[in-house]
BALO-119385 format. One line per field, with one value per atom (N, C-alpha, C): x, y, z negated; atom name; residue in three letters. Coordinates in nm, 3 decimals. Each point is the difference from the previous one (the first is absolute). Layout:
east: [X,...];
north: [Y,...];
up: [Z,...];
atomo: [CA,...];
residuo: [ala,...];
This chain:
east: [-0.388,0.076,-0.091,-0.026,-0.096,0.065,0.125,0.065,0.050,-0.088,0.033,0.119,0.016,0.114,0.132,0.003,0.123,0.029,-0.105,0.017,0.053,-0.062,0.041,0.132,0.036,0.131,0.111,-0.023,0.098,0.001,-0.109,-0.017,-0.048,0.094,-0.036,-0.081,0.014,-0.074,-0.138,-0.030,-0.130,-0.082,-0.121,-0.088,-0.128,-0.052,-0.128,-0.089,-0.108,-0.093,-0.141,-0.070,-0.132,-0.098,0.012,-0.095,0.045,0.107,0.050,0.009,-0.072,0.001,-0.029,-0.094,-0.043,0.114,0.097,0.110,0.106,-0.004,0.102,0.131,0.112,0.130,0.014,0.031,0.012,0.142,0.029,0.131,-0.005,0.079,0.020,-0.127,-0.104,-0.123,-0.087,0.044,-0.081,-0.109,-0.088,-0.108,0.041,0.129,0.053,0.050,-0.058,0.037,0.119,0.061,0.105,-0.054,-0.122,-0.061,-0.024,-0.035,-0.015,0.130,0.110,0.130,0.037,-0.017,0.032,-0.088,-0.125,-0.092,0.041,0.038,0.045,0.123,0.092,0.121,-0.033,-0.090,-0.039,-0.068,-0.065,-0.069,0.090,0.129,0.095,0.049,-0.050,0.052,0.142,0.082,0.135,-0.002,0.105,0.011,-0.007,0.067,0.001,-0.141,-0.076,-0.138,-0.085,0.018,-0.075,0.040,0.129,0.046,-0.060,-0.010,-0.055,-0.150,-0.073,-0.145,-0.040,0.086,-0.030,0.116,0.002,0.115,0.028,-0.094,0.024,0.092,0.008,0.086,0.144,0.089,0.143,0.070,0.114,0.077,0.024,0.033,0.028,-0.123,-0.119,-0.121,-0.006,0.058,-0.004,0.074,0.116,0.075,-0.081,-0.071,-0.084,-0.114,-0.061,-0.108,0.051,0.114,0.056,0.036,0.062,0.039,-0.122,-0.102,-0.122,-0.068,-0.012,-0.064,0.078,0.131,0.083,-0.018,0.000,-0.016,-0.138,-0.104,-0.135,-0.015,0.061,-0.004,0.074,0.116,0.078,-0.079,-0.063,-0.077,-0.120,-0.063,-0.118,0.033,0.117,0.032,0.104,0.059,0.103,-0.061,-0.125,-0.065,-0.057,0.015,-0.061,0.091];
north: [-0.501,0.114,0.122,0.065,0.110,0.137,0.007,0.127,0.058,0.073,0.052,0.095,0.077,0.093,-0.075,-0.109,-0.080,-0.065,-0.048,-0.065,0.100,0.116,0.096,0.068,0.004,0.056,-0.089,-0.129,-0.094,0.003,0.041,-0.003,0.137,0.091,0.138,0.017,-0.089,0.011,-0.063,-0.066,-0.065,0.083,0.037,0.080,-0.076,0.022,-0.061,0.111,0.026,0.106,-0.060,0.020,-0.061,0.036,0.120,0.045,-0.028,-0.073,-0.032,-0.150,-0.052,-0.144,-0.085,0.046,-0.073,-0.028,0.088,-0.014,-0.100,-0.044,-0.095,0.074,-0.070,0.064,0.042,0.127,0.059,0.050,0.030,0.053,0.152,0.059,0.144,0.082,-0.044,0.078,-0.010,-0.075,-0.019,-0.102,-0.020,-0.097,-0.136,-0.023,-0.128,-0.075,-0.118,-0.075,-0.093,-0.041,-0.101,-0.124,-0.038,-0.118,0.016,0.122,0.024,-0.036,0.053,-0.022,-0.147,-0.064,-0.143,-0.082,0.037,-0.070,0.014,0.122,0.022,-0.085,-0.003,-0.080,-0.149,-0.044,-0.141,-0.043,0.096,-0.031,0.021,0.020,0.001,0.134,0.109,0.130,0.016,0.068,0.031,0.134,0.026,0.131,0.110,-0.019,0.102,0.025,-0.105,0.017,0.077,-0.030,0.072,0.147,0.028,0.139,0.075,-0.065,0.064,0.024,-0.094,0.014,0.090,0.014,0.079,0.096,0.112,0.091,0.059,-0.010,0.049,-0.090,-0.125,-0.095,0.023,-0.010,0.016,-0.134,-0.017,-0.124,-0.041,0.095,-0.030,-0.051,0.024,-0.049,-0.153,-0.064,-0.147,-0.059,0.053,-0.050,0.020,0.112,0.025,-0.101,-0.029,-0.100,-0.136,-0.041,-0.131,-0.006,0.104,0.002,-0.001,0.079,0.005,-0.137,-0.061,-0.132,-0.104,0.004,-0.095,0.020,0.125,0.027,-0.041,0.023,-0.038,-0.152,-0.069,-0.146,-0.054,0.058,-0.043,0.023,0.116,0.032,-0.095,-0.034,-0.086,-0.143,-0.047,-0.140,-0.024,0.104,-0.021,-0.029,0.022,-0.021,-0.140,-0.084,-0.134,-0.099];
up: [-1.325,-0.047,0.008,-0.111,-0.003,-0.020,-0.035,-0.024,0.132,0.068,0.132,-0.001,-0.107,-0.006,-0.006,-0.073,-0.008,0.134,0.066,0.130,0.102,0.009,0.102,-0.035,-0.127,-0.037,0.056,0.004,0.053,0.153,0.060,0.145,0.046,0.022,0.029,0.128,0.095,0.126,-0.008,-0.110,-0.017,-0.100,0.043,-0.085,-0.028,-0.119,-0.038,-0.051,0.074,-0.035,-0.003,-0.109,-0.019,0.112,0.055,0.101,0.144,0.015,0.134,0.016,0.099,0.032,-0.124,-0.080,-0.121,-0.097,-0.005,-0.095,0.040,0.126,0.047,0.024,-0.013,0.023,0.146,0.019,0.134,0.023,0.124,0.036,-0.005,-0.088,-0.013,0.008,-0.066,-0.005,0.124,0.100,0.120,-0.031,0.094,-0.017,0.055,0.015,0.046,-0.123,-0.023,-0.120,0.026,-0.110,0.006,0.070,-0.035,0.059,0.151,0.045,0.144,0.072,-0.050,0.065,-0.003,-0.114,-0.010,0.094,0.011,0.090,0.146,0.039,0.138,0.030,-0.094,0.018,0.006,-0.086,-0.003,0.129,0.065,0.126,0.122,-0.025,0.111,0.048,-0.056,0.042,-0.051,0.075,-0.046,-0.072,-0.074,-0.065,0.105,0.112,0.105,0.055,0.020,0.049,-0.100,-0.127,-0.104,-0.002,0.011,0.003,0.118,0.114,0.119,-0.012,-0.061,-0.015,-0.116,-0.098,-0.120,-0.025,0.070,-0.007,-0.138,-0.093,-0.135,-0.080,0.041,-0.070,0.041,-0.096,0.024,-0.021,0.064,-0.008,-0.146,-0.087,-0.140,-0.076,0.054,-0.066,-0.002,0.100,0.004,-0.120,-0.031,-0.116,-0.128,-0.009,-0.118,-0.008,0.113,0.004,-0.045,0.054,-0.036,-0.148,-0.051,-0.142,-0.090,0.036,-0.080,-0.001,0.116,0.008,-0.080,0.009,-0.075,-0.150,-0.044,-0.143,-0.050,0.080,-0.041,-0.005,0.094,0.000,-0.122,-0.026,-0.116,-0.129,-0.011,-0.120,-0.015,0.110,-0.005,-0.040,0.040,-0.023,-0.109,-0.054,-0.102,-0.137,-0.017,-0.130,-0.015,0.097,-0.005,-0.063];
atomo: [N,CA,C,N,CA,C,N,CA,C,N,CA,C,N,CA,C,N,CA,C,N,CA,C,N,CA,C,N,CA,C,N,CA,C,N,CA,C,N,CA,C,N,CA,C,N,CA,C,N,CA,C,N,CA,C,N,CA,C,N,CA,C,N,CA,C,N,CA,C,N,CA,C,N,CA,C,N,CA,C,N,CA,C,N,CA,C,N,CA,C,N,CA,C,N,CA,C,N,CA,C,N,CA,C,N,CA,C,N,CA,C,N,CA,C,N,CA,C,N,CA,C,N,CA,C,N,CA,C,N,CA,C,N,CA,C,N,CA,C,N,CA,C,N,CA,C,N,CA,C,N,CA,C,N,CA,C,N,CA,C,N,CA,C,N,CA,C,N,CA,C,N,CA,C,N,CA,C,N,CA,C,N,CA,C,N,CA,C,N,CA,C,N,CA,C,N,CA,C,N,CA,C,N,CA,C,N,CA,C,N,CA,C,N,CA,C,N,CA,C,N,CA,C,N,CA,C,N,CA,C,N,CA,C,N,CA,C,N,CA,C,N,CA,C,N,CA,C,N,CA,C,N,CA,C,N,CA,C,N,CA,C,N,CA,C,N,CA,C,N,CA,C,N,CA,C,N,CA,C];
residuo: [unk,unk,unk,unk,unk,unk,unk,unk,unk,unk,unk,unk,unk,unk,unk,unk,unk,unk,unk,unk,unk,unk,unk,unk,unk,unk,unk,unk,unk,unk,unk,unk,unk,unk,unk,unk,unk,unk,unk,unk,unk,unk,unk,unk,unk,unk,unk,unk,unk,unk,unk,unk,unk,unk,unk,unk,unk,unk,unk,unk,unk,unk,unk,unk,unk,unk,unk,unk,unk,unk,unk,unk,unk,unk,unk,unk,unk,unk,unk,unk,unk,unk,unk,unk,unk,unk,unk,unk,unk,unk,unk,unk,unk,unk,unk,unk,unk,unk,unk,unk,unk,unk,unk,unk,unk,unk,unk,unk,unk,unk,unk,unk,unk,unk,unk,unk,unk,unk,unk,unk,unk,unk,unk,unk,unk,unk,unk,unk,unk,unk,unk,unk,unk,unk,unk,unk,unk,unk,unk,unk,unk,unk,unk,unk,unk,unk,unk,unk,unk,unk,unk,unk,unk,unk,unk,unk,unk,unk,unk,unk,unk,unk,unk,unk,unk,unk,unk,unk,unk,unk,unk,unk,unk,unk,unk,unk,unk,unk,unk,unk,unk,unk,unk,unk,unk,unk,unk,unk,unk,unk,unk,unk,unk,unk,unk,unk,unk,unk,unk,unk,unk,unk,unk,unk,unk,unk,unk,unk,unk,unk,unk,unk,unk,unk,unk,unk,unk,unk,unk,unk,unk,unk,unk,unk,unk,unk,unk,unk,unk,unk,unk,unk,unk,unk,unk,unk,unk,unk,unk,unk];
């Protein structure tokens, strides 16, 4: 999916900026990527632990990460 404006319009908490983290999807303009959060969760961190270690992240950001990941997965595999 290359239309970053369409992607971020659907996911207001997810930003994509070419000069930040190599254009990877980030949370609200921070340098924390969707993949960072998913990786922390996959390695056993809880949402609460992430919130405590990264005070810029808000509880509502997790829902945005999950929705963004689900939409990207659906887009990647729905064309096969």
